[in-house]
N, C-alpha and C positions, 0 to 999 in steps of 0.2 A: 498623484498617480505615479507609480514607478514604471517607466517604460522598459526597464531591464527585465520585467516580469512578463513582457509580451511573448506570445507563442512564436515559434520559429516562422520567419517570414515565408520561406518556401512552402511550409505546410499551409499557411493562410492562403497563399496564392493558389495552391493546388485545390484546396477546399472551395474557394470562390468559383473557380472554373468548373469544378465538378457540380457544384450547386446550380450554376447557371445552365449547364448542359444536361443535368440530371443523368450524367453518363461519364464514367471514368475514362473510357476510350477516347471520346471526343475531347475531354479535358486534357488528356495526355497529348493529343495531336496539337492542341493550341499552345501549350507551354513547353512542348518539345521534351516530354518525358515518356516513359513507358507506362502502360496501364498499371503494371504492378507497382511502379514507383508512386503514382498518384494514390493508389489504394493504400499503400504503406504510409504516405504523408497524412492522409485523412484519418487513418486509424490512430496514428501517433498523436494527432491533434485532439481527437476525441478522448484518448487516454489522459492527455495532459489536462484537459478541461474537466474530465470525469463526467462528460455529458455525451450522449449519442446525438449526432447531428443528422443522421440518415436512419430511416427505418428500412431494414433489409428484408426482402421477400425472395429468398433464394439469390439469384443473380440480379434481381431487379432492385433498384434503389429509389427510395422516395424521401425527399427532403422533409423533415418534420418541422413543427412550428419553431422550435428553438433554432434549428438550422437555418430557417428562412430569415429570422431576425438577425442572426449572426452574419449570414452571408450578405445581407443588405448593408450592414454596418461596415463590413470589410470592403465591399464594392465601393462605397462612398469614399473610404480612405484611399483606396487604390486610384480612383478617379482624380481625387485631389492631388495625389502624388504624381500622376501622369501629367496633369495640367501644369503643375509646378515645374516638372522636368522639361516640358515643351517650352514653357516661357523662358526658362534658363537657357536652353539651347538657342532659342531665337535671339535672346539678348547677346549671347556669345557670338552668334553669326553676324550680328549687326556691328560687332567691334572688329571684324576682320575683313580685309579686302585683298583678294587674290588677283594679281596682274601678271600678264604674260607679254613678252616682247622679244624681238630678235636681240641677241647679245650686243650687237653694235649699237642699235638705237637705245637700248637700256643703259649701256655704259656711257655713251657720249652725249645723249640728249635728255633722256628721261630721268635717270638717277640724279644728276646734278640739280634738277628742278624739284624733285619729290620732297625735299626738305621743306619747301614752302607750303606744300599741301599738308604735310604732317603737322606743321605749326598750327594750322587751322583746326586739325582734328587730332589732338595729342593723345586721346584715349583709343584711337584706332590702330589696330595691328595691320601693317601693310606687308604683304608677301609679294616680292617681285621675282618672278621666275623668268629666266632667259634661256632660250633654246632656238636652234635653227629649225627644229621640227615643229610642226603644228601641234599645239596643245589640245588635249581633249578636255573641254570645259567641265563636263560632268565628272569625269574620273579624276582629274587633277585639281579639283577644288578651285577653279579659275572663275572669277566674276567678270572680268573684262580684259581685253587684249588689244595690242597694236600690231598690225601686220603690214608688210610691205609687199604689195602685189596689185592685182587688177581690181580687187574689191568684191570678187565673187566667192563667197564663203557659205556654202549650203548649210542651212540650219541655224545660221547666225545673222543677226542684224549687223549691217556693215555701213558705217558712216565715213565719208571722205574726211580725212584729217588735214593732210597737206601734201603737196608735191615736193619734188626735190630736183637738184641739177648737179652736174659734174664739171670739174675743171682740174687741171694739173696742180699738184702741191708738192713741195719739197722742203727739206730742212735747209735753213740758211747756211748750215755748215757743209752741205753736200758739195763734193768736189772742191773742197777748200774755199767754198764761197763763190766759185766761178760758175754761176748758174746760167742756163740757156737764155739767150736774149731774144730769140725768135722761135716760133714753133718748129721750124725746119731743123733747128739744132737738137731737138729731142732725139733724133735718129742716132746720135752719138752717145746718148745717155742710157743708163740702166732703168728700164721702165717696170715698175711693180704692177702686178695684175691681181684682180679679184675675180673670183668665179662669177660668171654671168653678168659681169660689168666690163665689157670690152672697150679697148681704146679706139677701135676703128671708127665709130660714129664721131668721136671728137676730132680725129684726124681729118675726116671729110669736112667738118664744120670749119676747120682751120685751113682748108684748101690744100691739104696734103694727100698724097696717094700712098702713104705708108701702109704696109700690111700689119695685121694684128700680130703682136709679139708672140713667139711660140716657145721661147726658152725661159728658164728660170722658174722660181717658185710661184705657184698660184695660190692665193689666200682664199679661204672660204668665208672669212668674216671681215667686213669692212673696217671694223675697229682695229683688228690686228694688222691690216694693211696700213692704216694710218700710223700705227705704232712703229711699223717698219720704216715708214717715211720719216718720222720724227727721229729715229735712230740713224738716219743718213744712209740707209741701204739703197735708196734710189728715188725715182720720181713716181708718184702715185696719181692715178686718176681718182680724185677725192669726191665723195658725195658730200654736199654742203652740210647737211645735218650732222654728219659724222666728224668732219674736219674743222668745222667753224671754231670750236673752242680752242683747238691747237693753233689756229691762225691768230685768234685773239691773244693767246698767251705768248706768241712769238716763236713757238716751237716749229711751226710750219709757215711757209709763205706761199701765196698763190702766184702761179705763173700765168701771165696773159689774162686778158678780159674775155676770152672766148669760153663759152660754156654751152653745154647741151642739156636739154631737159631729160629727166628720167622717164622711161616709158611706163614705169609703175609708180604707185603712190602709197602713202601711209594711210591706213584705214583703222578706225576704231571699231572693234567687233565685240559683240556680247550676245548672250541668249536673251530673247525678248523679256522673259520673266525677271531677268537680273535687275531691271530698272525698278522693280518693286523694293529693292534694298536701298535705303537712304545713302549708304556709303558709295554705292555704284553711281547713283545720280550725282552725288557731290563730286566724285572724281571726274566724271564725264564733263560736267560744267567747268571744273577747274582746268582740265586739259584743253578744252576748246578755247578758254580764255588765254591760256599760255601760248597756244599756237597763234592766236590773234596778236599777241605781243611780240612775237619773234621777229 
C-alpha cells in the first residue's frame, strides 16, 4: 500500500465530521471551517475517489452505504491517531518537571542541590523558574513550588518545608579585617538592608535600643544582599539558608551567636492533582529528604 496515494487529510477529516453529523454546518462548527469549505472538501474527496458518498435531496444530505463504510474506516484511523497523540503527550509531560522558587532560595539553596536529584532522573527535563512574583501554576506550566511565607496559598496544597533564622554576616575583608567585636559596635558600621527583613528585631535580641537604619540602598532580594556583603560593602542581616554556603566557603563570617527566628517559613506548594505525576512525587520526596539532611 502506497500511503502517498491517500486522499487529502483535511478532506478526510471534513468528510468524517459531515458523515457523523449528517450536516455540513455542524461539521463546520466542529472543525472550525465554514459550511462552504466543508462542502468543497467533501466534493473534492468524492471527485478524487470517483464515488458519491452522500445522496443529495436538494439541501438535505443522506450518507449512502459506501459513505457509511468509508466514514467508519476513517473514524477508526482518526481514533487511533488521537490515542497515539495523547499517549505521546502524556509521556512527554512525564519527562518534564516545572519548579518555581524565589530567586534567593533558588540560587543559594535549591540550585546547588538539584544536581543530585537529576542524577537519579537523568531523562527528566527540569525547568527551574525564579521570580519574586507568585507564579500561576496553570498558566506558567508549573508543577511544584517553594514559597517563603505564612503557608496560606488558596487553591494550592501547602506543606511546611523548613523554618529559618537571621544573624549578622560580613566579609572577613570588611574594614581591613577590623570587624565589630560586640553588637554595640555595629552602630559605627554600614548596615546592609533587605526589604521586609528589618534589623530592629535582632537589635532587641542583642539588648540594643538602636533604631532601624533609614539610609543607604535597600535590596529586594536576599541573595543580592548576600553578594553585597561578600563584596565588602557592609554588614548584612543574613538569612541562614541564603548565607550558609558563603560562610562555609569563607567568603562571609558570622558575627556573634545571637540569632532571631524568621516570622515566616519555607513551604512546598502544588496543585492537588500534581501528585498524580510521578516526577512531582519523586521531587517532593527528594526535597523532604534533603531538608532532613540539612
